[in-house]
PQR file of N, CA, C, O and H, with PARSE charges and radii, in Angstrom:
ATOM      1  N   UNK A   1       0.838  -1.176   0.000 -0.4000 1.5000
ATOM      2  CA  UNK A   1       0.000   0.000   0.000 -0.0000 2.0000
ATOM      3  C   UNK A   1       0.883   1.239   0.000  0.5500 1.7000
ATOM      4  O   UNK A   1       1.910   1.302   0.675 -0.5500 1.4000
ATOM      5  N   UNK A   2       0.467   2.174  -0.742 -0.4000 1.5000
ATOM      6  CA  UNK A   2       1.201   3.440  -0.794 -0.0000 2.0000
ATOM      7  C   UNK A   2       0.742   4.309   0.367  0.5500 1.7000
ATOM      8  O   UNK A   2      -0.445   4.396   0.683 -0.5500 1.4000
ATOM      9  H   UNK A   2      -0.368   2.123  -1.290  0.4000 1.0000
ATOM     10  N   UNK A   3       1.711   4.938   0.981 -0.4000 1.5000
ATOM     11  CA  UNK A   3       1.356   5.819   2.093 -0.0000 2.0000
ATOM     12  C   UNK A   3       0.820   7.131   1.558  0.5500 1.7000
ATOM     13  O   UNK A   3       1.369   7.709   0.620 -0.5500 1.4000
ATOM     14  H   UNK A   3       2.675   4.868   0.725  0.4000 1.0000
ATOM     15  N   UNK A   4      -0.220   7.573   2.143 -0.4000 1.5000
ATOM     16  CA  UNK A   4      -0.795   8.857   1.746 -0.0000 2.0000
ATOM     17  C   UNK A   4      -0.257   9.930   2.670  0.5500 1.7000
ATOM     18  O   UNK A   4      -0.142   9.742   3.881 -0.5500 1.4000
ATOM     19  H   UNK A   4      -0.666   7.104   2.905  0.4000 1.0000
ATOM     20  N   UNK A   5       0.064  11.049   2.069 -0.4000 1.5000
ATOM     21  CA  UNK A   5       0.542  12.184   2.860 -0.0000 2.0000
ATOM     22  C   UNK A   5      -0.688  12.929   3.378  0.5500 1.7000
ATOM     23  O   UNK A   5      -1.310  13.708   2.656 -0.5500 1.4000
ATOM     24  H   UNK A   5      -0.030  11.202   1.086  0.4000 1.0000
ATOM     25  N   UNK A   6      -1.015  12.679   4.605 -0.4000 1.5000
ATOM     26  CA  UNK A   6      -2.199  13.299   5.199 -0.0000 2.0000
ATOM     27  C   UNK A   6      -1.760  14.506   6.005  0.5500 1.7000
ATOM     28  O   UNK A   6      -0.961  14.411   6.937 -0.5500 1.4000
ATOM     29  H   UNK A   6      -0.510  12.046   5.192  0.4000 1.0000
ATOM     30  N   UNK A   7      -2.305  15.631   5.616 -0.4000 1.5000
ATOM     31  CA  UNK A   7      -1.991  16.857   6.348 -0.0000 2.0000
ATOM     32  C   UNK A   7      -3.073  17.071   7.394  0.5500 1.7000
ATOM     33  O   UNK A   7      -4.270  17.006   7.115 -0.5500 1.4000
ATOM     34  H   UNK A   7      -2.954  15.708   4.859  0.4000 1.0000
ATOM     35  N   UNK A   8      -2.625  17.317   8.550 -0.4000 1.5000
ATOM     36  CA  UNK A   8      -3.583  17.597   9.619 -0.0000 2.0000
ATOM     37  C   UNK A   8      -3.883  19.086   9.613  0.5500 1.7000
ATOM     38  O   UNK A   8      -2.983  19.922   9.693 -0.5500 1.4000
ATOM     39  H   UNK A   8      -1.652  17.370   8.776  0.4000 1.0000
ATOM     40  N   UNK A   9      -5.130  19.387   9.520 -0.4000 1.5000
ATOM     41  CA  UNK A   9      -5.528  20.789   9.580 -0.0000 2.0000
ATOM     42  C   UNK A   9      -5.963  21.088  11.001  0.5500 1.7000
ATOM     43  O   UNK A   9      -6.615  20.269  11.649 -0.5500 1.4000
ATOM     44  H   UNK A   9      -5.861  18.707   9.455  0.4000 1.0000
ATOM     45  N   UNK A  10      -5.602  22.247  11.473 -0.4000 1.5000
ATOM     46  CA  UNK A  10      -6.013  22.571  12.842 -0.0000 2.0000
ATOM     47  C   UNK A  10      -7.530  22.643  12.936  0.5500 1.7000
ATOM     48  O   UNK A  10      -8.214  23.099  12.020 -0.5500 1.4000
ATOM     49  H   UNK A  10      -5.072  22.912  10.946  0.4000 1.0000
ATOM     50  N   UNK A  11      -8.016  22.192  14.040 -0.4000 1.5000
ATOM     51  CA  UNK A  11      -9.456  22.232  14.268 -0.0000 2.0000
ATOM     52  C   UNK A  11      -9.920  23.678  14.238  0.5500 1.7000
ATOM     53  O   UNK A  11      -9.161  24.600  14.538 -0.5500 1.4000
ATOM     54  H   UNK A  11      -7.460  21.821  14.784  0.4000 1.0000
ATOM     55  N   UNK A  12     -11.135  23.850  13.881 -0.4000 1.5000
ATOM     56  CA  UNK A  12     -11.676  25.207  13.824 -0.0000 2.0000
ATOM     57  C   UNK A  12     -11.489  25.867  15.179  0.5500 1.7000
ATOM     58  O   UNK A  12     -11.980  25.391  16.203 -0.5500 1.4000
ATOM     59  H   UNK A  12     -11.751  23.101  13.637  0.4000 1.0000
ATOM     60  N   UNK A  13     -10.785  26.945  15.156 -0.4000 1.5000
ATOM     61  CA  UNK A  13     -10.513  27.626  16.424 -0.0000 2.0000
ATOM     62  C   UNK A  13     -11.674  28.539  16.751  0.5500 1.7000
ATOM     63  O   UNK A  13     -12.036  29.424  15.975 -0.5500 1.4000
ATOM     64  H   UNK A  13     -10.385  27.332  14.324  0.4000 1.0000
ATOM     65  N   UNK A  14     -12.224  28.316  17.869 -0.4000 1.5000
ATOM     66  CA  UNK A  14     -13.317  29.146  18.340 -0.0000 2.0000
ATOM     67  C   UNK A  14     -12.798  29.956  19.499  0.5500 1.7000
ATOM     68  O   UNK A  14     -12.256  29.425  20.468 -0.5500 1.4000
ATOM     69  H   UNK A  14     -11.930  27.598  18.500  0.4000 1.0000
ATOM     70  N   UNK A  15     -12.975  31.241  19.378 -0.4000 1.5000
ATOM     71  CA  UNK A  15     -12.545  32.087  20.483 -0.0000 2.0000
ATOM     72  C   UNK A  15     -13.698  32.173  21.467  0.5500 1.7000
ATOM     73  O   UNK A  15     -14.725  32.796  21.200 -0.5500 1.4000
ATOM     74  H   UNK A  15     -13.415  31.672  18.591  0.4000 1.0000
ATOM     75  N   UNK A  16     -13.508  31.557  22.565 -0.4000 1.5000
ATOM     76  CA  UNK A  16     -14.522  31.565  23.607 -0.0000 2.0000
ATOM     77  C   UNK A  16     -14.119  32.615  24.621  0.5500 1.7000
ATOM     78  O   UNK A  16     -13.107  32.493  25.310 -0.5500 1.4000
ATOM     79  H   UNK A  16     -12.674  31.051  22.781  0.4000 1.0000
ATOM     80  N   UNK A  17     -14.930  33.637  24.691 -0.4000 1.5000
ATOM     81  CA  UNK A  17     -14.639  34.686  25.654 -0.0000 2.0000
ATOM     82  C   UNK A  17     -15.159  34.247  27.014  0.5500 1.7000
ATOM     83  O   UNK A  17     -16.266  33.721  27.125 -0.5500 1.4000
ATOM     84  H   UNK A  17     -15.752  33.736  24.131  0.4000 1.0000
ATOM     85  N   UNK A  18     -14.365  34.462  28.028 -0.4000 1.5000
ATOM     86  CA  UNK A  18     -14.849  34.095  29.355 -0.0000 2.0000
ATOM     87  C   UNK A  18     -16.059  34.953  29.706  0.5500 1.7000
ATOM     88  O   UNK A  18     -16.069  36.163  29.476 -0.5500 1.4000
ATOM     89  H   UNK A  18     -13.466  34.889  27.938  0.4000 1.0000
ATOM     90  N   UNK A  19     -17.052  34.321  30.254 -0.4000 1.5000
ATOM     91  CA  UNK A  19     -18.246  35.075  30.603 -0.0000 2.0000
ATOM     92  C   UNK A  19     -17.930  36.015  31.755  0.5500 1.7000
ATOM     93  O   UNK A  19     -17.161  35.692  32.661 -0.5500 1.4000
ATOM     94  H   UNK A  19     -17.044  33.338  30.440  0.4000 1.0000
ATOM     95  N   UNK A  20     -18.539  37.168  31.691 -0.4000 1.5000
ATOM     96  CA  UNK A  20     -18.318  38.163  32.732 -0.0000 2.0000
ATOM     97  C   UNK A  20     -18.944  37.665  34.031  0.5500 1.7000
ATOM     98  O   UNK A  20     -19.954  36.961  34.020 -0.5500 1.4000
ATOM     99  H   UNK A  20     -19.164  37.430  30.955  0.4000 1.0000
ATOM    100  N   UNK A  21     -18.342  38.033  35.125 -0.4000 1.5000
ATOM    101  CA  UNK A  21     -18.861  37.621  36.426 -0.0000 2.0000
ATOM    102  C   UNK A  21     -20.206  38.278  36.672  0.5500 1.7000
ATOM    103  O   UNK A  21     -20.425  39.439  36.324 -0.5500 1.4000
ATOM    104  H   UNK A  21     -17.521  38.605  35.135  0.4000 1.0000
ATOM    105  N   UNK A  22     -21.100  37.516  37.277 -0.4000 1.5000
ATOM    106  CA  UNK A  22     -22.414  38.054  37.628 -0.0000 2.0000
ATOM    107  C   UNK A  22     -22.461  38.270  39.131  0.5500 1.7000
ATOM    108  O   UNK A  22     -21.907  37.494  39.910 -0.5500 1.4000
ATOM    109  H   UNK A  22     -20.922  36.574  37.559  0.4000 1.0000
ATOM    110  N   UNK A  23     -23.131  39.338  39.515 -0.4000 1.5000
ATOM    111  CA  UNK A  23     -23.260  39.697  40.920 -0.0000 2.0000
ATOM    112  C   UNK A  23     -24.735  39.852  41.252  0.5500 1.7000
ATOM    113  O   UNK A  23     -25.551  40.151  40.381 -0.5500 1.4000
ATOM    114  H   UNK A  23     -23.581  39.968  38.882  0.4000 1.0000
ATOM    115  N   UNK A  24     -25.068  39.644  42.522 -0.4000 1.5000
ATOM    116  CA  UNK A  24     -26.449  39.829  42.942 -0.0000 2.0000
ATOM    117  C   UNK A  24     -26.765  41.319  42.967  0.5500 1.7000
ATOM    118  O   UNK A  24     -25.869  42.160  43.024 -0.5500 1.4000
ATOM    119  H   UNK A  24     -24.405  39.401  43.229  0.4000 1.0000
ATOM    120  N   UNK A  25     -28.040  41.621  42.925 -0.4000 1.5000
ATOM    121  CA  UNK A  25     -28.477  43.020  42.965 -0.0000 2.0000
ATOM    122  C   UNK A  25     -27.973  43.680  44.244  0.5500 1.7000
ATOM    123  O   UNK A  25     -27.527  44.827  44.218 -0.5500 1.4000
ATOM    124  H   UNK A  25     -28.768  40.937  42.880  0.4000 1.0000
ATOM    125  N   UNK A  26     -28.042  42.969  45.348 -0.4000 1.5000
ATOM    126  CA  UNK A  26     -27.609  43.536  46.625 -0.0000 2.0000
ATOM    127  C   UNK A  26     -26.114  43.862  46.609  0.5500 1.7000
ATOM    128  O   UNK A  26     -25.706  44.901  47.128 -0.5500 1.4000
ATOM    129  H   UNK A  26     -28.404  42.037  45.370  0.4000 1.0000
ATOM    130  N   UNK A  27     -25.301  42.996  46.025 -0.4000 1.5000
ATOM    131  CA  UNK A  27     -23.863  43.265  45.929 -0.0000 2.0000
ATOM    132  C   UNK A  27     -23.601  44.513  45.088  0.5500 1.7000
ATOM    133  O   UNK A  27     -22.754  45.338  45.430 -0.5500 1.4000
ATOM    134  H   UNK A  27     -25.632  42.152  45.604  0.4000 1.0000
ATOM    135  N   UNK A  28     -24.336  44.640  43.987 -0.4000 1.5000
ATOM    136  CA  UNK A  28     -24.169  45.805  43.118 -0.0000 2.0000
ATOM    137  C   UNK A  28     -24.621  47.084  43.815  0.5500 1.7000
ATOM    138  O   UNK A  28     -23.989  48.131  43.676 -0.5500 1.4000
ATOM    139  H   UNK A  28     -25.025  43.970  43.709  0.4000 1.0000
ATOM    140  N   UNK A  29     -25.715  46.995  44.563 -0.4000 1.5000
ATOM    141  CA  UNK A  29     -26.195  48.167  45.313 -0.0000 2.0000
ATOM    142  C   UNK A  29     -25.172  48.588  46.359  0.5500 1.7000
ATOM    143  O   UNK A  29     -24.896  49.778  46.512 -0.5500 1.4000
ATOM    144  H   UNK A  29     -26.229  46.144  44.676  0.4000 1.0000
ATOM    145  N   UNK A  30     -24.612  47.633  47.073 -0.4000 1.5000
ATOM    146  CA  UNK A  30     -23.643  47.951  48.124 -0.0000 2.0000
ATOM    147  C   UNK A  30     -22.355  48.551  47.566  0.5500 1.7000
ATOM    148  O   UNK A  30     -21.704  49.349  48.240 -0.5500 1.4000
ATOM    149  H   UNK A  30     -24.835  46.666  46.948  0.4000 1.0000
ATOM    150  N   UNK A  31     -21.984  48.179  46.357 -0.4000 1.5000
ATOM    151  CA  UNK A  31     -20.744  48.678  45.757 -0.0000 2.0000
ATOM    152  C   UNK A  31     -20.988  49.826  44.779  0.5500 1.7000
ATOM    153  O   UNK A  31     -20.072  50.231  44.063 -0.5500 1.4000
ATOM    154  H   UNK A  31     -22.513  47.530  45.809  0.4000 1.0000
ATOM    155  N   UNK A  32     -22.194  50.346  44.743 -0.4000 1.5000
ATOM    156  CA  UNK A  32     -22.550  51.343  43.728 -0.0000 2.0000
ATOM    157  C   UNK A  32     -21.710  52.613  43.789  0.5500 1.7000
ATOM    158  O   UNK A  32     -21.406  53.195  42.747 -0.5500 1.4000
ATOM    159  H   UNK A  32     -22.937  50.018  45.325  0.4000 1.0000
ATOM    160  N   UNK A  33     -21.333  53.049  44.969 -0.4000 1.5000
ATOM    161  CA  UNK A  33     -20.539  54.274  45.085 -0.0000 2.0000
ATOM    162  C   UNK A  33     -19.167  54.084  44.452  0.5500 1.7000
ATOM    163  O   UNK A  33     -18.701  54.946  43.707 -0.5500 1.4000
ATOM    164  H   UNK A  33     -21.579  52.577  45.815  0.4000 1.0000
ATOM    165  N   UNK A  34     -18.524  52.970  44.742 -0.4000 1.5000
ATOM    166  CA  UNK A  34     -17.185  52.719  44.203 -0.0000 2.0000
ATOM    167  C   UNK A  34     -17.219  52.341  42.724  0.5500 1.7000
ATOM    168  O   UNK A  34     -16.395  52.816  41.942 -0.5500 1.4000
ATOM    169  H   UNK A  34     -18.903  52.270  45.347  0.4000 1.0000
ATOM    170  N   UNK A  35     -18.159  51.498  42.342 -0.4000 1.5000
ATOM    171  CA  UNK A  35     -18.173  50.952  40.989 -0.0000 2.0000
ATOM    172  C   UNK A  35     -18.821  51.897  39.979  0.5500 1.7000
ATOM    173  O   UNK A  35     -18.303  52.083  38.878 -0.5500 1.4000
ATOM    174  H   UNK A  35     -18.828  51.113  42.977  0.4000 1.0000
ATOM    175  N   UNK A  36     -19.958  52.497  40.354 -0.4000 1.5000
ATOM    176  CA  UNK A  36     -20.720  53.312  39.411 -0.0000 2.0000
ATOM    177  C   UNK A  36     -20.664  54.809  39.704  0.5500 1.7000
ATOM    178  O   UNK A  36     -21.050  55.619  38.861 -0.5500 1.4000
ATOM    179  H   UNK A  36     -20.379  52.346  41.249  0.4000 1.0000
ATOM    180  N   UNK A  37     -20.193  55.176  40.878 -0.4000 1.5000
ATOM    181  CA  UNK A  37     -20.100  56.587  41.228 -0.0000 2.0000
ATOM    182  C   UNK A  37     -21.436  57.222  41.561  0.5500 1.7000
ATOM    183  O   UNK A  37     -21.601  58.433  41.419 -0.5500 1.4000
ATOM    184  H   UNK A  37     -19.879  54.517  41.562  0.4000 1.0000
ATOM    185  N   UNK A  38     -22.388  56.418  42.002 -0.4000 1.5000
ATOM    186  CA  UNK A  38     -23.699  56.939  42.401 -0.0000 2.0000
ATOM    187  C   UNK A  38     -24.004  56.463  43.815  0.5500 1.7000
ATOM    188  O   UNK A  38     -23.526  55.408  44.233 -0.5500 1.4000
ATOM    189  H   UNK A  38     -22.254  55.434  42.117  0.4000 1.0000
ATOM    190  N   UNK A  39     -24.797  57.235  44.553 -0.4000 1.5000
ATOM    191  CA  UNK A  39     -25.168  56.800  45.905 -0.0000 2.0000
ATOM    192  C   UNK A  39     -25.963  55.491  45.859  0.5500 1.7000
ATOM    193  O   UNK A  39     -26.611  55.176  44.861 -0.5500 1.4000
ATOM    194  H   UNK A  39     -25.186  58.091  44.213  0.4000 1.0000
ATOM    195  N   UNK A  40     -25.900  54.750  46.940 -0.4000 1.5000
ATOM    196  CA  UNK A  40     -26.594  53.461  47.034 -0.0000 2.0000
ATOM    197  C   UNK A  40     -28.088  53.619  46.758  0.5500 1.7000
ATOM    198  O   UNK A  40     -28.698  52.766  46.114 -0.5500 1.4000
ATOM    199  H   UNK A  40     -25.374  55.006  47.751  0.4000 1.0000
ATOM    200  N   UNK A  41     -28.673  54.712  47.246 -0.4000 1.5000
ATOM    201  CA  UNK A  41     -30.108  54.945  47.076 -0.0000 2.0000
ATOM    202  C   UNK A  41     -30.487  55.018  45.597  0.5500 1.7000
ATOM    203  O   UNK A  41     -31.556  54.549  45.204 -0.5500 1.4000
ATOM    204  H   UNK A  41     -28.177  55.405  47.770  0.4000 1.0000
ATOM    205  N   UNK A  42     -29.618  55.602  44.784 -0.4000 1.5000
ATOM    206  CA  UNK A  42     -29.884  55.701  43.343 -0.0000 2.0000
ATOM    207  C   UNK A  42     -29.851  54.319  42.697  0.5500 1.7000
ATOM    208  O   UNK A  42     -30.674  54.010  41.834 -0.5500 1.4000
ATOM    209  H   UNK A  42     -28.750  55.982  45.104  0.4000 1.0000
ATOM    210  N   UNK A  43     -28.909  53.500  43.113 -0.4000 1.5000
ATOM    211  CA  UNK A  43     -28.822  52.142  42.574 -0.0000 2.0000
ATOM    212  C   UNK A  43     -30.043  51.326  42.984  0.5500 1.7000
ATOM    213  O   UNK A  43     -30.582  50.567  42.179 -0.5500 1.4000
ATOM    214  H   UNK A  43     -28.241  53.751  43.813  0.4000 1.0000
ATOM    215  N   UNK A  44     -30.479  51.478  44.223 -0.4000 1.5000
ATOM    216  CA  UNK A  44     -31.667  50.757  44.699 -0.0000 2.0000
ATOM    217  C   UNK A  44     -32.872  51.149  43.853  0.5500 1.7000
ATOM    218  O   UNK A  44     -33.638  50.287  43.424 -0.5500 1.4000
ATOM    219  H   UNK A  44     -30.041  52.095  44.877  0.4000 1.0000
ATOM    220  N   UNK A  45     -33.040  52.443  43.613 -0.4000 1.5000
ATOM    221  CA  UNK A  45     -34.167  52.926  42.815 -0.0000 2.0000
ATOM    222  C   UNK A  45     -34.061  52.442  41.366  0.5500 1.7000
ATOM    223  O   UNK A  45     -35.070  52.088  40.756 -0.5500 1.4000
ATOM    224  H   UNK A  45     -32.417  53.143  43.962  0.4000 1.0000
ATOM    225  N   UNK A  46     -32.859  52.426  40.823 -0.4000 1.5000
ATOM    226  CA  UNK A  46     -32.662  51.991  39.437 -0.0000 2.0000
ATOM    227  C   UNK A  46     -33.004  50.516  39.262  0.5500 1.7000
ATOM    228  O   UNK A  46     -33.563  50.128  38.236 -0.5500 1.4000
ATOM    229  H   UNK A  46     -32.040  52.714  41.319  0.4000 1.0000
ATOM    230  N   UNK A  47     -32.678  49.701  40.243 -0.4000 1.5000
ATOM    231  CA  UNK A  47     -32.923  48.261  40.153 -0.0000 2.0000
ATOM    232  C   UNK A  47     -34.323  47.863  40.623  0.5500 1.7000
ATOM    233  O   UNK A  47     -34.686  46.690  40.540 -0.5500 1.4000
ATOM    234  H   UNK A  47     -32.225  50.016  41.077  0.4000 1.0000
ATOM    235  N   UNK A  48     -35.102  48.809  41.109 -0.4000 1.5000
ATOM    236  CA  UNK A  48     -36.400  48.497  41.702 -0.0000 2.0000
ATOM    237  C   UNK A  48     -37.316  47.733  40.744  0.5500 1.7000
ATOM    238  O   UNK A  48     -37.944  46.759  41.158 -0.5500 1.4000
ATOM    239  H   UNK A  48     -34.807  49.762  41.177  0.4000 1.0000
ATOM    240  N   UNK A  49     -37.408  48.132  39.511 -0.4000 1.5000
ATOM    241  CA  UNK A  49     -38.294  47.468  38.564 -0.0000 2.0000
ATOM    242  C   UNK A  49     -37.638  46.329  37.807  0.5500 1.7000
ATOM    243  O   UNK A  49     -38.262  45.711  36.944 -0.5500 1.4000
ATOM    244  H   UNK A  49     -36.898  48.924  39.174  0.4000 1.0000
ATOM    245  N   UNK A  50     -36.401  46.051  38.122 -0.4000 1.5000
ATOM    246  CA  UNK A  50     -35.638  45.027  37.410 -0.0000 2.0000
ATOM    247  C   UNK A  50     -36.069  43.635  37.872  0.5500 1.7000
ATOM    248  O   UNK A  50     -36.219  43.378  39.066 -0.5500 1.4000
ATOM    249  H   UNK A  50     -35.894  46.553  38.824  0.4000 1.0000
ATOM    250  N   UNK A  51     -36.263  42.753  36.908 -0.4000 1.5000
ATOM    251  CA  UNK A  51     -36.705  41.401  37.246 -0.0000 2.0000
ATOM    252  C   UNK A  51     -35.554  40.428  37.429  0.5500 1.7000
ATOM    253  O   UNK A  51     -35.763  39.290  37.849 -0.5500 1.4000
ATOM    254  H   UNK A  51     -36.141  42.961  35.938  0.4000 1.0000
ATOM    255  N   UNK A  52     -34.337  40.867  37.117 -0.4000 1.5000
ATOM    256  CA  UNK A  52     -33.176  39.993  37.264 -0.0000 2.0000
ATOM    257  C   UNK A  52     -32.728  39.958  38.718  0.5500 1.7000
ATOM    258  O   UNK A  52     -32.895  40.928  39.457 -0.5500 1.4000
ATOM    259  H   UNK A  52     -34.167  41.792  36.776  0.4000 1.0000
ATOM    260  N   UNK A  53     -32.160  38.830  39.117 -0.4000 1.5000
ATOM    261  CA  UNK A  53     -31.607  38.728  40.468 -0.0000 2.0000
ATOM    262  C   UNK A  53     -30.090  38.827  40.438  0.5500 1.7000
ATOM    263  O   UNK A  53     -29.462  39.135  41.451 -0.5500 1.4000
ATOM    264  H   UNK A  53     -32.024  38.042  38.517  0.4000 1.0000
ATOM    265  N   UNK A  54     -29.498  38.564  39.266 -0.4000 1.5000
ATOM    266  CA  UNK A  54     -28.050  38.663  39.083 -0.0000 2.0000
ATOM    267  C   UNK A  54     -27.778  39.314  37.738  0.5500 1.7000
ATOM    268  O   UNK A  54     -28.547  39.145  36.792 -0.5500 1.4000
ATOM    269  H   UNK A  54     -30.008  38.314  38.443  0.4000 1.0000
ATOM    270  N   UNK A  55     -26.679  40.060  37.654 -0.4000 1.5000
ATOM    271  CA  UNK A  55     -26.281  40.657  36.382 -0.0000 2.0000
ATOM    272  C   UNK A  55     -24.815  41.033  36.413  0.5500 1.7000
ATOM    273  O   UNK A  55     -24.188  41.068  37.471 -0.5500 1.4000
ATOM    274  H   UNK A  55     -26.054  40.197  38.422  0.4000 1.0000
ATOM    275  N   UNK A  56     -24.282  41.311  35.244 -0.4000 1.5000
ATOM    276  CA  UNK A  56     -22.889  41.725  35.148 -0.0000 2.0000
ATOM    277  C   UNK A  56     -22.783  43.211  35.484  0.5500 1.7000
ATOM    278  O   UNK A  56     -23.789  43.918  35.550 -0.5500 1.4000
ATOM    279  H   UNK A  56     -24.791  41.282  34.384  0.4000 1.0000
ATOM    280  N   UNK A  57     -21.570  43.667  35.690 -0.4000 1.5000
ATOM    281  CA  UNK A  57     -21.344  45.078  35.991 -0.0000 2.0000
ATOM    282  C   UNK A  57     -21.775  45.930  34.798  0.5500 1.7000
ATOM    283  O   UNK A  57     -22.342  47.007  34.980 -0.5500 1.4000
ATOM    284  H   UNK A  57     -20.753  43.093  35.636  0.4000 1.0000
ATOM    285  N   UNK A  58     -21.512  45.459  33.591 -0.4000 1.5000
ATOM    286  CA  UNK A  58     -21.879  46.218  32.388 -0.0000 2.0000
ATOM    287  C   UNK A  58     -23.395  46.374  32.279  0.5500 1.7000
ATOM    288  O   UNK A  58     -23.884  47.451  31.941 -0.5500 1.4000
ATOM    289  H   UNK A  58     -21.052  44.584  33.444  0.4000 1.0000
ATOM    290  N   UNK A  59     -24.135  45.309  32.561 -0.4000 1.5000
ATOM    291  CA  UNK A  59     -25.596  45.379  32.521 -0.0000 2.0000
ATOM    292  C   UNK A  59     -26.110  46.346  33.583  0.5500 1.7000
ATOM    293  O   UNK A  59     -27.000  47.154  33.318 -0.5500 1.4000
ATOM    294  H   UNK A  59     -23.738  44.434  32.836  0.4000 1.0000
ATOM    295  N   UNK A  60     -25.551  46.259  34.771 -0.4000 1.5000
ATOM    296  CA  UNK A  60     -25.973  47.137  35.859 -0.0000 2.0000
ATOM    297  C   UNK A  60     -25.673  48.591  35.522  0.5500 1.7000
ATOM    298  O   UNK A  60     -26.478  49.476  35.811 -0.5500 1.4000
ATOM    299  H   UNK A  60     -24.828  45.602  34.986  0.4000 1.0000
ATOM    300  N   UNK A  61     -24.524  48.839  34.916 -0.4000 1.5000
ATOM    301  CA  UNK A  61     -24.149  50.204  34.547 -0.0000 2.0000
ATOM    302  C   UNK A  61     -25.147  50.782  33.552  0.5500 1.7000
ATOM    303  O   UNK A  61     -25.514  51.952  33.660 -0.5500 1.4000
ATOM    304  H   UNK A  61     -23.869  48.120  34.681  0.4000 1.0000
ATOM    305  N   UNK A  62     -25.588  49.990  32.595 -0.4000 1.5000
ATOM    306  CA  UNK A  62     -26.582  50.456  31.626 -0.0000 2.0000
ATOM    307  C   UNK A  62     -27.881  50.840  32.321  0.5500 1.7000
ATOM    308  O   UNK A  62     -28.465  51.880  32.018 -0.5500 1.4000
ATOM    309  H   UNK A  62     -25.289  49.040  32.507  0.4000 1.0000
ATOM    310  N   UNK A  63     -28.330  50.015  33.239 -0.4000 1.5000
ATOM    311  CA  UNK A  63     -29.582  50.277  33.954 -0.0000 2.0000
ATOM    312  C   UNK A  63     -29.457  51.545  34.783  0.5500 1.7000
ATOM    313  O   UNK A  63     -30.355  52.387  34.776 -0.5500 1.4000
ATOM    314  H   UNK A  63     -27.856  49.169  33.485  0.4000 1.0000
ATOM    315  N   UNK A  64     -28.350  51.683  35.495 -0.4000 1.5000
ATOM    316  CA  UNK A  64     -28.144  52.861  36.341 -0.0000 2.0000
ATOM    317  C   UNK A  64     -28.011  54.119  35.488  0.5500 1.7000
ATOM    318  O   UNK A  64     -28.580  55.155  35.831 -0.5500 1.4000
ATOM    319  H   UNK A  64     -27.620  50.998  35.501  0.4000 1.0000
ATOM    320  N   UNK A  65     -27.272  54.046  34.388 -0.4000 1.5000
ATOM    321  CA  UNK A  65     -27.119  55.210  33.508 -0.0000 2.0000
ATOM    322  C   UNK A  65     -28.463  55.660  32.945  0.5500 1.7000
ATOM    323  O   UNK A  65     -28.761  56.854  32.917 -0.5500 1.4000
ATOM    324  H   UNK A  65     -26.810  53.204  34.109  0.4000 1.0000
ATOM    325  N   UNK A  66     -29.275  54.700  32.496 -0.4000 1.5000
ATOM    326  CA  UNK A  66     -30.611  55.037  31.984 -0.0000 2.0000
ATOM    327  C   UNK A  66     -31.447  55.705  33.067  0.5500 1.7000
ATOM    328  O   UNK A  66     -32.135  56.692  32.807 -0.5500 1.4000
ATOM    329  H   UNK A  66     -29.033  53.730  32.518  0.4000 1.0000
ATOM    330  N   UNK A  67     -31.388  55.168  34.276 -0.4000 1.5000
ATOM    331  CA  UNK A  67     -32.164  55.725  35.383 -0.0000 2.0000
ATOM    332  C   UNK A  67     -31.711  57.142  35.711  0.5500 1.7000
ATOM    333  O   UNK A  67     -32.537  58.027  35.931 -0.5500 1.4000
ATOM    334  H   UNK A  67     -30.829  54.366  34.487  0.4000 1.0000
ATOM    335  N   UNK A  68     -30.407  57.353  35.743 -0.4000 1.5000
ATOM    336  CA  UNK A  68     -29.878  58.666  36.119 -0.0000 2.0000
ATOM    337  C   UNK A  68     -30.163  59.732  35.057  0.5500 1.7000
ATOM    338  O   UNK A  68     -30.173  60.922  35.370 -0.5500 1.4000
ATOM    339  H   UNK A  68     -29.736  56.634  35.564  0.4000 1.0000
ATOM    340  N   UNK A  69     -30.393  59.326  33.821 -0.4000 1.5000
ATOM    341  CA  UNK A  69     -30.664  60.285  32.746 -0.0000 2.0000
ATOM    342  C   UNK A  69     -32.150  60.569  32.558  0.5500 1.7000
ATOM    343  O   UNK A  69     -32.521  61.418  31.747 -0.5500 1.4000
ATOM    344  H   UNK A  69     -30.385  58.359  33.566  0.4000 1.0000
ATOM    345  N   UNK A  70     -33.001  59.865  33.302 -0.4000 1.5000
ATOM    346  CA  UNK A  70     -34.438  60.100  33.187 -0.0000 2.0000
ATOM    347  C   UNK A  70     -34.784  61.496  33.669  0.5500 1.7000
ATOM    348  O   UNK A  70     -34.173  62.033  34.593 -0.5500 1.4000
ATOM    349  H   UNK A  70     -32.699  59.175  33.960  0.4000 1.0000
ATOM    350  N   UNK A  71     -35.779  62.060  33.016 -0.4000 1.5000
ATOM    351  CA  UNK A  71     -36.244  63.386  33.404 -0.0000 2.0000
ATOM    352  C   UNK A  71     -37.070  63.277  34.684  0.5500 1.7000
ATOM    353  O   UNK A  71     -37.904  62.383  34.829 -0.5500 1.4000
ATOM    354  H   UNK A  71     -36.275  61.624  32.266  0.4000 1.0000
ATOM    355  N   UNK A  72     -36.822  64.193  35.596 -0.4000 1.5000
ATOM    356  CA  UNK A  72     -37.565  64.218  36.851 -0.0000 2.0000
ATOM    357  C   UNK A  72     -38.857  64.979  36.615  0.5500 1.7000
ATOM    358  O   UNK A  72     -38.848  66.094  36.095 -0.5500 1.4000
ATOM    359  H   UNK A  72     -36.144  64.919  35.478  0.4000 1.0000
ATOM    360  N   UNK A  73     -39.958  64.370  37.000 -0.4000 1.5000
ATOM    361  CA  UNK A  73     -41.261  65.020  36.794 -0.0000 2.0000
ATOM    362  C   UNK A  73     -41.816  65.521  38.091  0.5500 1.7000
ATOM    363  O   UNK A  73     -42.904  66.096  38.116 -0.5500 1.4000
ATOM    364  H   UNK A  73     -39.965  63.464  37.423  0.4000 1.0000
TER
END
């Protein structure tokens, strides 16, 4: 039998990004001054209508930023 020259191709490389750490709402509220630069009370109010129990810092920042930019009536 003749030997075949078999080239091994690298497996499809998938870049798997590590998932961001999730924190409880209470942890995010307690760290709001250091992490988001807003008083704890603002974070509590921002998360009040949120149905999630855990989220990433980026998700929490979006919620808090939206809340802080709302017009006061």
